[in-house]
N, C-alpha and C positions, 0 to 999 in steps of 0.2 A: 569280838567283833569289830569290823570295822566301819567307821564312822557313814554314815549315811546322809550325804547331801542334796537337796532341793536345791535347783537351780532356776528359778523363775525369767523368761523374757517373753518377746514379742514375737508374733506369727514369721516374720518375714527371716527374723535369726535363728530360727527354731533348727533349719534342717544345721547350716551351719555350726551348733552351739555341740547338737548333737554330736557331728562328726568331729570336733575339736574334740571334746571329753570319750569319743570311743578311741580316738587318734592317742590319750593318755595311758593304755593300757592298763597294766595296775598300777594305779595311782595311789594305791591306800584307801582309798576311800568307793563304796558304791554311788552313787547318781541317779537321779531321776528327773525328767525335765517338765516346767507346767507350765501352757502362755495361756495369760491373763486378761484373754479375750481385746490384746491392743494389739497394733500391726506392728509399729516402734518403739522396740526394747525402752530407749534413752524418754520416754513419755512415759512411762512409768510409774506411780507416787507412792510413799508409803502410805497413803489414806486409803490409794486405789487397793492395794494388797488387802490391807485391814479386811476393806468390803469383799474383797470378791475369790479369795483365796481359805477357802474352806474345812479344807482336808492338808496335814502335813505330811498324810501316811506315818511313815516312820520314819522320817529325818529327823536326823539331830542337827542336823544346820540349815538354814535356809542362806542361798546364797541369788543377789540381789545384781540388775546392771548396775552396770559402778556408775552410768549416770544419775539414777533413781533418785530422786529427792527425796526427801523428809527426817522424821524421826526415827533412828534404826532402834533407840532406846527401847520409845513406846512398843515397836512392832515385836520386837525381845519379850515385853512382857507380856503383851498379847500370846504370843505361841506359846511361850513358856520354851524358849531353845535360843538358840545364837542367832541371830540374824546381821549379816555385812556384806557390802557390795566388796563384788567384784574389778577387775582392773575395765578401763572404761573403752576399752578395743576387746572383742570377741575374741580375736587372733591371741592375744595377751596371756589367757589363760593356764598353759602349759607354763610358762615363768611364773605366772600367778602359784602353783603349786610344784616351784622348782622346778620343774622340768624342762628342757631344750623344746623353743619352736619349732616345729618343722616347717622348711622352708616349703612355697607354693611351688608346683611344677606348672611352669612356663614353655615347657619344652615342646607342648601341641596346639592345635588350632587349626579350624578347616577352612579357612575362608583364602582363597587365590588373590592375588593383590597383583592388580596391573597397574605397572610407572609408567607413564606418560610423555616422552620425548615429542616437547610440544613445537621445536622448528625444527624439527628431523630434515625437512627437503631442505634448508639453509646452514646441516652441518655435514663436515667431511666425517669420511667412516671413522676416521681415530677420535675424534672429539664424541662421535657416537656412541663405540665403544667404550671410552673412558666413562662418559655419563651411564653407559648402561651396568659396568662394574660399579659403579657409587649406590645407583639402585637396588643392582641384587646385593651389596653390602649390607643397605639397610633393611632388607628384608621384601623387596620385591621377585615375586613367583614369575611375572611375565612383561617384556618390556614392550611398550605399546609403543609402537612407529607413528607419529602422531604427523598426519598428510594435511597440508593449505591449501583453501580453495586459491584457484585460478595462480596456483605456483607450480613450474614443473617441480617432479624430481625423478630427472632421470637415474639416479644412482638406487632407487628404486629397492631391486632387486636384488643388485650388491649389500646394502644394508640388510636384509633379512639372510640373507648367506651367512654377510661375514660375523651378526648377532648368533645367527643356531651354530655357526664356527667355534664361538666363545662358549657356545654350553646355554645359552640361552633360552627359553619359550620365547615366541616373538606371534604379537598379533599387529596387523596394519588396519589403522585408525582414517578413513577417509570418506565423503561423502559422493568421491568420483568410483561410480561402477569399475571402469578401464582400472583406475590405482589398487582397487581391491583386489580385480582379478591376477593384474599383475602379481601382487602381494602374496595371493592362496598359491600360483604356480610355482612361485620363488622358492614354497615351505612354510608361509607363513603358520602358525597353527591355528590361530582366530582370524576374523573378519570384525572388523567393528564398521558402521552396522548395516546389516540387512532390514528390510523391510516387508511388508507381502506384497511391495511392490517389485522387490528388484530378488525375491526367495530363488528364482533361478540359479543366482550367483551358486549357492548352495549345493545345485547337482554339477558345478563347472568345476570346483576343484572341491582338497580334500579336506581345506581349515574348518574349523567350528563359527558357525555363525553367530553372533549376536544380534538379535533381534531386536526391533525398537518400531512402536507403531510407525504406520505412513503419518498419521495426523496427530498432531501433539495432543496427548492424555486420551485417546481412542486405546480403550483397554479391548475391548470387543475387536479391532483390528488388531492388535496383538493378541489375543488368544486365538484367534483365527491360524495366523503362522504359526503360533508353537502346534497348534494342534495338524496343521500340514505337513513340517517336520517331521513330527512323532509317529505320521501314517507312513512315514517314507523310512522309518527307523532312523534318521538322521539325529544327530546329537545337536544342541543349542544352548547358547544364557540367552535368557530374556531381561530386557532393564527397562521397564516403562516411564524413564525417566525423572531424577530428583530436581527441583526446579528450585531458585534460589528464594532466602527469602526478604522482603514480605512479597514476593510475587506467586502464589500456587506454593509453596515448601508444605503446608500443611494436606495437600488436597494430593499432593504428588505421594505424600509417605502414604493417605490412605489409599493408592493407587496397588503400592505395592502388598499392603495388607489385605487389598481385595484377591489380585493376581495371587496369594501365598491360597486365599480361602479357593478360589476355582479351581486351581495348579497346585495341589500339594504337592506332587513330585517335581515339579517342573525345576531347574539350577538356573537363579536368578543370579542377576550381577547388578549391584548401583553404583554409578558416579559420583562419588562425592563433593568434585572441583565446585559445585552452582554452589555446594555453601559454606565448603570451607575457605576456598578463593576470594569469592565475591562476599562476604562477612568479615567486618578487623575485627575480631574476637578472638578468645587464646583457641588456635586449634587444635591442641591437645585435649581440650575440653568438649569438643566438637567433635573430636573424632571419636572422642570413649562414647559418646551419647550415642551416631550415629551405626559404631560398632556395635553398640549394645541394644540397636533397635535389629539392626541384622542377625544379631546372636535369638533373638524372638523369635524371627520370623523366617530361620534357617535359609538365611543370604550366602552364597557361601562363595559370590565370588566380589571382587572393588574394584573398580577405578578409578586412580586420583594421579594430580599433576602438582607439580613444586614448581609455582609460577612467580604468581604476589609474594615481595619481599618476607610476610608473616605468615609464609606456608612452605619455607623453604626445609623445613624437617619433618614434612606429612608424611614421607612412605616410612620412617623412623618410628612416627605415634602410631601410625595403622597399624605396624607390627606387631609393638606394644599393647593398642587395643584390642585385637583380634586373640592376642593369647590370653590378657586377663578375663574376655569376656568370655572366652571358651571354658575358663579353669571355674569361672563364677559359676556357668551355668552347668556342668559336669557337678560341681559342687553341691549346688541348687542353693546358691548364697549371692548376698549381695558382692556388689564390687569393690569391694575395699580389701585393703591391706595385704592384698596380691602382690605389693610389687610397693619398693621404696624410691624409683625412680620417679 
């Protein structure tokens, strides 16, 4: 009879532990998993196990999380079978049992990444194409042509056509309705941004509009615009607008949550620059957190910029974060140990 091992863990790690053990295949032992009423496995102690574990079933050995604290000898004596700690990191279990750790699959994601050229009116076509190529190499899916207020952009149409000819999807980002129309007629795939006040533009060009509230924070107005386009059978992305810290960030997150509750099937976009660009903090962590929120809310489009010195790797960071969060959500596991980068 093969050895039967009882693995103890917390609620958050249960699904991932079962998946890792299942991937071991014929490991020379059978196994079962018990959750002892804690969220985080590392907070488990031997005293807690002594009190809460009432049935070891047919276990020949008990395996604890690697960071579980306490006297294992006393626990072994109490249950009458060996008790030992596993590795500190759950994903190292295969190596603990002499197997090769399976590399996580980071080839998939479901977030469309828009990368903005913030000074496009002041850039020549060659410079625009070079920056677009760099963005695409880092993971951008759509090149966002950022227009500037009160700044002529005579080569807007040429820019759209050149980017399209180079194989890029293109969006035009402007507060000027004339520039939006020009970009749409030149072949832009998306227009940022329309509102209930400019919704008629969606009937004049084939570009997919990104909708924002006509008045900042007015979710009812945004939902109304979304419903109008849905009634006309037109696709769109909706952006309730993410506000910077500490000027309404929490309330703006709540609007994304409420929009998803009210419009469960809608395609939503989140612009992250108000947080990443305007916070002097590690942007890799900021992007990981925001992409995690997006994964929970099924937000599948993101607009970023790379302007501030600390944001120069934003596109690359977001590309990594969207893959890690997708893999974590699919595996029903915490977003840990998916990458060594």
